[in-house]
C-alpha positions in Angstrom: -16.4 69.4 -69.0 -18.7 71.7 -67.1 -19.3 75.3 -68.2 -17.8 78.0 -66.1 -21.3 79.2 -65.0 -22.2 75.6 -63.8 -22.0 75.5 -60.0 -23.0 71.9 -59.7 -25.4 70.1 -57.4 -24.2 72.0 -54.3 -24.8 75.4 -56.1 -28.3 74.2 -57.1 -29.2 73.2 -53.5 -27.6 76.3 -52.1 -29.8 78.5 -54.4 -32.9 76.6 -53.5 -32.2 76.9 -49.8 -31.5 80.7 -50.2 -34.8 81.3 -52.1 -36.8 79.1 -49.6 -35.4 80.9 -46.6 -36.0 84.3 -48.2 -39.6 83.4 -48.9 -40.2 82.4 -45.3 -38.5 85.5 -43.9 -40.4 88.0 -46.1 -43.8 86.1 -45.8 -44.4 85.1 -49.4 -44.2 81.4 -48.5 -47.5 81.8 -46.6 -49.5 83.5 -49.4 -52.2 81.2 -50.7 -55.0 82.0 -53.1 -57.4 79.7 -51.2 -57.1 81.3 -47.8 -57.4 84.9 -46.5 -54.8 86.6 -44.3 -56.3 85.1 -41.1 -56.1 81.6 -42.5 -59.8 81.1 -43.1 -60.9 79.6 -46.4 -62.1 82.0 -49.1 -65.1 79.9 -49.9 -67.0 77.5 -47.7 -66.0 73.8 -48.4 -68.9 71.5 -49.5 -68.8 67.8 -49.0 -70.7 65.9 -51.6 -72.8 62.9 -50.8 -72.5 59.7 -52.9 -75.3 60.7 -55.3 -73.9 64.1 -55.9 -70.4 62.7 -56.4 -71.8 60.1 -58.9 -73.6 62.8 -60.8 -70.4 64.9 -61.0 -68.4 62.0 -62.3 -71.1 61.2 -64.9 -70.9 64.7 -66.5 
């Protein structure tokens, strides 16, 4: 028998939907530590060539 505080699967998905919608409405869903407010990356991406990649995996 379920506890009185257990709202079941529907309650779980309802809570998830509520928190997701709230995050999108107040902007917290867009916050990302890798990009600034304008959407540009914080640091410049570097593409390694095969020798650099091999050296990184060897360490």
